[in-house]
C-alpha positions as CSV (number, residue, x, y, z in Angstrom):
1,X,-1.8,7.0,34.4
2,X,-5.4,6.0,33.9
3,X,-7.1,5.5,30.6
4,X,-9.5,8.5,31.1
5,X,-6.6,10.8,31.7
6,X,-4.7,9.5,28.6
7,X,-7.7,9.7,26.4
8,X,-8.4,13.3,27.5
9,X,-4.8,14.3,26.7
10,X,-5.0,12.7,23.2
11,X,-8.4,14.3,22.5
12,X,-7.0,17.7,23.5
13,X,-4.1,17.1,21.1
14,X,-6.4,16.2,18.3
15,X,-8.5,19.3,18.9
16,X,-5.3,21.5,18.8
17,X,-4.3,19.9,15.4
18,X,-7.6,19.2,13.7
19,X,-9.9,21.8,15.1
20,X,-13.5,21.1,16.0
21,X,-15.0,17.6,15.6
22,X,-16.3,15.7,13.7
23,X,-13.1,14.9,11.8
24,X,-12.8,11.9,9.4
25,X,-9.9,9.6,9.2
26,X,-9.1,10.6,5.6
27,X,-11.1,12.7,3.2
28,X,-10.3,13.3,-0.5
29,X,-9.5,16.8,-1.5
30,X,-11.0,18.2,-4.8
31,X,-9.7,21.7,-5.3
32,X,-8.2,21.5,-8.8
33,X,-9.4,20.5,-12.3
34,X,-11.5,17.5,-11.1
35,X,-14.9,19.0,-12.2
36,X,-13.5,20.3,-15.5
37,X,-11.8,17.0,-16.5
38,X,-14.7,14.8,-15.5
39,X,-17.2,17.0,-17.4
40,X,-15.0,17.0,-20.4
41,X,-14.9,13.2,-20.2
42,X,-18.7,13.0,-20.0
43,X,-19.1,15.4,-22.9
44,X,-16.8,13.3,-25.0
45,X,-18.9,10.2,-24.2
46,X,-15.7,8.2,-23.8
47,X,-16.2,7.1,-20.2
48,X,-15.1,3.5,-20.3
49,X,-11.5,2.1,-20.8
50,X,-10.9,3.9,-24.1
51,X,-10.2,7.6,-24.0
52,X,-7.5,10.3,-23.8
53,X,-7.4,10.5,-20.0
54,X,-6.3,6.9,-19.4
55,X,-3.2,7.4,-21.6
56,X,-2.6,10.8,-20.1
57,X,-2.8,9.5,-16.5
58,X,-0.4,6.7,-17.3
59,X,2.1,9.0,-18.8
60,X,1.9,11.5,-16.0
61,X,2.1,8.8,-13.3
62,X,5.2,7.3,-14.9
63,X,6.8,10.8,-15.1
64,X,6.0,11.5,-11.4
65,X,7.3,8.2,-10.1
66,X,10.2,7.9,-12.4
67,X,9.0,4.6,-13.7
68,X,9.4,3.9,-17.4
69,X,5.9,2.4,-17.7
70,X,2.6,2.7,-15.8
71,X,-0.5,0.6,-16.5
72,X,-3.7,1.9,-15.0
73,X,-6.2,-0.6,-13.7
74,X,-9.5,-0.7,-11.8
75,X,-8.1,-1.0,-8.3
76,X,-5.0,-1.8,-6.3
77,X,-6.0,-5.4,-5.7
78,X,-6.3,-6.0,-9.5
79,X,-2.8,-4.4,-9.9
80,X,-1.4,-6.8,-7.3
81,X,-3.1,-9.8,-9.0
82,X,-1.6,-8.9,-12.3
83,X,1.8,-8.1,-10.8
84,X,2.0,-11.5,-9.2
85,X,1.1,-13.2,-12.5
86,X,3.9,-11.2,-14.1
87,X,6.1,-12.5,-11.3
88,X,5.4,-16.0,-12.4
89,X,3.4,-17.0,-9.3
90,X,1.6,-20.2,-10.0
91,X,-0.9,-22.4,-8.1
92,X,0.6,-23.9,-4.9
93,X,3.5,-21.5,-4.8
94,X,4.2,-19.5,-1.7
95,X,4.6,-15.7,-1.6
96,X,6.3,-14.0,1.4
97,X,4.2,-11.1,2.7
98,X,4.0,-9.1,6.0
99,X,1.3,-10.2,8.3
100,X,0.6,-6.5,9.1
101,X,-1.0,-5.5,5.8
102,X,-4.4,-4.8,4.3
103,X,-6.2,-8.0,3.3
104,X,-5.8,-7.2,-0.5
105,X,-2.2,-8.2,-0.3
106,X,-3.0,-11.7,0.9
107,X,-6.1,-12.0,-1.3
108,X,-4.2,-11.2,-4.5
109,X,-1.8,-14.1,-3.7
110,X,-4.8,-16.4,-3.4
111,X,-6.3,-15.2,-6.7
112,X,-3.2,-16.9,-8.3
113,X,-4.0,-20.1,-6.5
114,X,-0.9,-19.5,-4.4
115,X,-0.4,-19.4,-0.6
116,X,0.5,-16.4,1.6
117,X,3.5,-17.0,3.8
118,X,3.5,-14.5,6.6
119,X,6.7,-12.8,7.9
120,X,7.5,-10.3,10.6
121,X,7.9,-6.5,10.6
122,X,10.2,-3.9,12.0
123,X,8.6,-1.6,14.6
124,X,10.4,1.4,13.3
125,X,8.9,1.4,9.8
126,X,6.2,-1.2,10.0
127,X,7.6,-3.0,7.0
128,X,9.1,-6.5,6.6
129,X,12.2,-6.9,8.8
130,X,15.1,-8.0,6.6
131,X,17.0,-9.5,9.5
132,X,14.3,-11.7,10.8
133,X,13.4,-12.7,7.2
134,X,16.9,-13.7,6.4
135,X,17.2,-15.9,9.6
136,X,13.8,-17.5,8.7
137,X,14.8,-18.3,5.1
138,X,18.2,-19.7,6.3
139,X,16.3,-22.1,8.6
140,X,13.4,-23.2,6.4
141,X,14.5,-22.9,2.7
142,X,16.9,-24.5,0.3
143,X,17.9,-23.8,-3.3
144,X,17.1,-26.4,-5.9
145,X,18.2,-25.5,-9.5
146,X,17.8,-21.8,-8.8
147,X,14.4,-22.2,-7.1
148,X,13.7,-21.4,-3.5
149,X,12.0,-24.4,-1.8
150,X,10.3,-24.3,1.6
151,X,11.7,-27.4,3.3
152,X,8.7,-27.5,5.7
153,X,6.1,-27.7,3.0
154,X,7.9,-28.8,-0.1
155,X,6.5,-25.9,-2.0
156,X,8.2,-23.2,-4.1
157,X,8.6,-19.8,-2.5
158,X,8.2,-17.8,-5.7
159,X,8.1,-14.1,-4.7
160,X,8.7,-11.5,-2.0
161,X,6.0,-8.9,-1.5
162,X,7.0,-6.0,0.8
163,X,4.3,-3.4,1.6
164,X,5.0,0.2,2.6
165,X,2.6,0.5,5.5
166,X,0.8,3.9,5.9
167,X,3.2,5.4,3.3
168,X,6.5,4.6,5.2
169,X,9.1,3.0,2.9
170,X,10.4,-0.5,3.8
171,X,14.1,-1.3,4.0
172,X,14.2,-2.0,0.3
173,X,18.0,-2.3,-0.3
174,X,18.2,-5.1,2.3
175,X,15.1,-6.8,1.0
176,X,16.2,-6.6,-2.6
177,X,19.5,-8.3,-1.6
178,X,17.5,-11.1,0.0
179,X,15.3,-11.5,-3.0
180,X,18.3,-11.8,-5.3
181,X,20.2,-14.2,-3.0
182,X,17.1,-16.5,-2.6
183,X,15.9,-16.2,-6.2
184,X,12.7,-14.5,-5.3
185,X,10.8,-12.2,-7.7
186,X,10.1,-8.9,-5.8
187,X,6.8,-7.2,-6.2
188,X,6.4,-3.9,-4.3
189,X,3.0,-3.2,-2.7
190,X,3.2,0.6,-2.8
191,X,-0.6,1.0,-2.6
192,X,-0.4,3.5,0.2
193,X,2.9,5.3,-0.7
194,X,2.4,7.4,-3.7
195,X,4.6,10.4,-3.0
196,X,7.1,8.4,-0.8
197,X,10.7,8.0,-1.7
198,X,13.4,5.5,-0.6
199,X,16.5,7.5,-1.2
200,X,16.2,8.9,-4.7
201,X,13.8,6.2,-5.9
202,X,10.0,6.4,-5.7
203,X,8.4,3.5,-3.9
204,X,7.0,0.9,-6.3
205,X,10.0,1.4,-8.7
206,X,12.6,-0.5,-6.7
207,X,11.5,-4.1,-7.3
208,X,11.0,-5.6,-10.7
209,X,7.4,-4.5,-10.6
210,X,5.3,-2.4,-8.2
211,X,1.7,-1.3,-7.7
212,X,-0.2,1.7,-6.5
213,X,-3.8,2.2,-5.3
214,X,-6.1,5.2,-5.9
215,X,-9.0,4.2,-3.7
216,X,-11.2,7.0,-2.2
217,X,-9.1,7.1,1.0
218,X,-5.6,7.3,-0.7
219,X,-3.4,10.4,-1.1
220,X,-4.9,10.9,-4.6
221,X,-8.0,9.1,-5.7
222,X,-9.6,8.0,-9.0
223,X,-12.7,6.8,-7.1
224,X,-11.5,3.3,-7.5
225,X,-8.3,2.5,-9.3
226,X,-4.7,1.3,-9.2
227,X,-1.6,1.1,-11.4
228,X,1.2,-1.3,-12.2
229,X,4.7,0.2,-12.4
230,X,7.7,-1.3,-14.1
231,X,10.8,-0.4,-16.1
232,X,10.5,-3.6,-18.2
233,X,8.9,-3.0,-21.5
234,X,7.9,-6.7,-21.9
235,X,6.3,-6.8,-18.5
236,X,4.4,-3.5,-19.2
237,X,3.2,-4.7,-22.6
238,X,2.0,-8.0,-21.2
239,X,0.3,-6.3,-18.2
240,X,-1.6,-4.0,-20.5
241,X,-2.6,-6.9,-22.8
242,X,-4.0,-9.2,-20.1
243,X,-5.7,-6.4,-18.3
244,X,-7.6,-5.6,-21.5
245,X,-9.1,-9.1,-21.7
246,X,-6.1,-10.3,-23.8
247,X,-7.7,-8.8,-26.9
248,X,-5.4,-8.6,-29.9
249,X,-5.5,-5.2,-31.6
250,X,-7.9,-5.0,-34.6
251,X,-10.3,-2.5,-36.0
252,X,-13.3,-4.7,-35.4
253,X,-12.5,-8.3,-34.7
254,X,-12.6,-9.7,-31.2
255,X,-9.8,-12.2,-30.9
256,X,-8.4,-13.0,-27.5
257,X,-5.2,-15.1,-27.3
258,X,-5.2,-16.1,-23.7
259,X,-7.3,-15.9,-20.5
260,X,-7.4,-12.2,-19.7
261,X,-9.0,-9.8,-17.2
262,X,-11.3,-6.9,-17.6
263,X,-9.1,-4.7,-15.4
264,X,-8.4,-1.5,-17.3
265,X,-9.2,1.8,-15.6
266,X,-12.2,3.6,-17.1
267,X,-11.5,7.0,-18.7
268,X,-13.8,8.8,-16.3
269,X,-11.8,7.6,-13.4
270,X,-8.6,8.5,-15.1
271,X,-10.0,12.0,-15.7
272,X,-10.4,12.4,-12.0
273,X,-6.9,11.0,-11.5
274,X,-5.3,13.4,-13.9
275,X,-6.6,16.3,-11.9
276,X,-5.6,14.7,-8.6
277,X,-2.1,14.0,-9.8
278,X,-1.7,17.7,-10.6
279,X,-2.1,18.3,-6.8
280,X,0.1,15.5,-5.5
281,X,3.0,17.7,-4.5
282,X,0.6,19.9,-2.4
283,X,-1.0,16.9,-0.8
284,X,2.3,15.5,0.3
285,X,3.5,18.9,1.6
286,X,0.3,19.2,3.6
287,X,0.6,15.8,5.1
288,X,4.2,16.4,6.1
289,X,3.1,19.6,7.8
290,X,0.4,17.7,9.6
291,X,3.0,15.3,10.9
292,X,4.9,18.2,12.4
293,X,1.8,19.6,14.1
294,X,1.0,16.2,15.5
295,X,4.6,15.8,16.7
296,X,4.3,19.1,18.6
297,X,0.9,18.3,20.0
298,X,1.8,14.8,21.2
299,X,5.3,15.7,22.5
300,X,4.1,16.2,26.1
301,X,2.0,13.0,26.3
302,X,4.0,10.2,27.8
303,X,4.2,6.5,26.7
304,X,3.4,7.0,23.1
305,X,5.2,8.1,19.9
306,X,4.4,9.1,16.4
307,X,5.7,6.8,13.6
308,X,8.2,8.9,11.6
309,X,9.7,8.4,8.2
310,X,12.8,6.1,8.2
311,X,16.2,7.8,7.9
312,X,17.1,8.4,4.3
313,X,13.5,8.2,3.2
314,X,10.7,10.7,2.5
315,X,7.3,9.5,3.5
316,X,4.0,10.8,2.2
317,X,2.5,10.3,5.7
318,X,-0.6,8.8,4.2
319,X,-2.0,7.9,7.6
320,X,-0.5,9.5,10.7
321,X,0.1,6.8,13.3
322,X,0.8,6.7,17.0
323,X,2.3,3.7,18.8
324,X,1.5,3.1,22.5
325,X,4.2,1.9,24.9
326,X,3.9,-1.8,25.7
327,X,3.0,-0.9,29.3
328,X,-0.3,0.6,28.2
329,X,-1.2,-1.6,25.2
330,X,-4.4,-2.6,27.0
331,X,-5.6,1.1,26.8
332,X,-5.7,1.1,23.0
333,X,-9.3,0.1,22.5
334,X,-10.5,2.5,25.2
335,X,-8.6,5.3,23.5
336,X,-10.1,4.5,20.1
337,X,-13.6,4.4,21.6
338,X,-13.1,7.7,23.5
339,X,-11.7,9.6,20.5
340,X,-14.4,8.3,18.2
341,X,-17.0,9.3,20.7
342,X,-15.4,12.7,20.8
343,X,-15.8,12.9,17.0
344,X,-12.3,12.1,15.9
345,X,-12.2,9.0,13.6
346,X,-9.2,7.1,14.8
347,X,-8.8,3.4,14.1
348,X,-6.6,0.4,15.0
349,X,-4.3,-1.5,12.6
350,X,-5.7,-4.2,10.5
351,X,-6.2,-7.6,12.1
352,X,-3.0,-9.5,11.4
353,X,-3.5,-11.7,8.4
354,X,-2.5,-14.9,10.1
355,X,-5.4,-14.4,12.6
356,X,-8.0,-14.3,9.8
357,X,-9.8,-17.6,9.5
358,X,-9.1,-18.0,5.8
359,X,-5.3,-17.7,6.5
360,X,-4.8,-19.4,9.8
361,X,-3.3,-22.5,8.3
362,X,-0.9,-20.6,6.0
363,X,2.9,-20.9,6.7
364,X,4.3,-18.2,9.0
365,X,7.6,-17.2,10.5
366,X,7.8,-16.1,14.2
367,X,5.7,-12.9,14.3
368,X,6.5,-11.4,17.7
369,X,6.9,-7.8,16.6
370,X,3.8,-7.7,14.5
371,X,1.8,-9.2,17.4
372,X,3.0,-6.5,19.7
373,X,2.6,-3.6,17.3
374,X,-0.9,-4.6,16.3
375,X,-2.0,-4.2,19.9
376,X,-0.6,-0.7,20.2
377,X,-1.1,1.1,16.9
378,X,-3.7,3.9,16.4
379,X,-4.2,5.8,13.1
380,X,-5.2,9.4,13.5
381,X,-7.2,11.8,11.2
382,X,-4.9,12.4,8.3
383,X,-6.7,14.4,5.5
384,X,-4.6,16.8,3.5
385,X,-7.1,19.5,4.1
386,X,-6.4,19.6,7.9
387,X,-3.6,22.1,7.3
């Protein structure tokens, strides 16, 4: 098979699923109460972090995910930053994260003055591989007074931060067992997985604390926005306090009792979010239908496969993803160029975190699977309005 033939087959499959080009990678869908709620917010003049829509969005988000508490913030990165603070991450600590992730995961660790420690993934779900993680920790860590210490660096490994890539749930039961065994605080990066379920639990609610993102390209959007999920009332209260500049409640006085952050979600963004959340079930349903269409369209093309939801899980299929066979990994860039030239906005995976210059000296486990997958992965157009 040559690259031109393979690209032509993929482009034909994209046409059969998506229709005529151009087709974006992921567009938001505004078909509900978005205009009404945003106009109502503007009419009220309460467009900043005080207003009825912020509280409403938090309540509805908690209800949808099954989390006891949701704290809405300005973006997913801010949510990660605060979640790590809640986890007790301190300067010079290490946090275990997958090397296959969006850069915000690693950046948030650095905001705490801590150090990302990169671990490998499973090819099946693109999340942290519990087996390789356990072997790595057995080799390089030891327990000292209930604290996990990296014997190679002498630093504390404080937290484990799994990320549900493209909406596909990680192997959370196994990862949670490892976190408990090694005295690691678990923070779930569920930025991409609103609407995804691991068994009967929504992603972001399995660890002690989780986060979501509502950026413009996510399954629902608030323009920019994120949320912290937790079942712990103390964690929720502290998260809300320090994301509101650590201001003590008072009718007029401005007293702040610690260093805080101006991270609360504005009311106008929450108004958009309330309308979007009303449509989440439809968005997930459309994306799951889109997966079925892609599966049919790509079934006759050799040497590639669609990434499917793990057994026992329900994925939101935020971004539809194909994985090329190792024998044709050198075709990936040509396929991406050809499909984009044809008007279909495909893209590769993120550059692996340990390859970015700011992270090259960070600790890392053997990363053979991530190295291989990153050369073969292609995201396809995935908007909910394609079906």
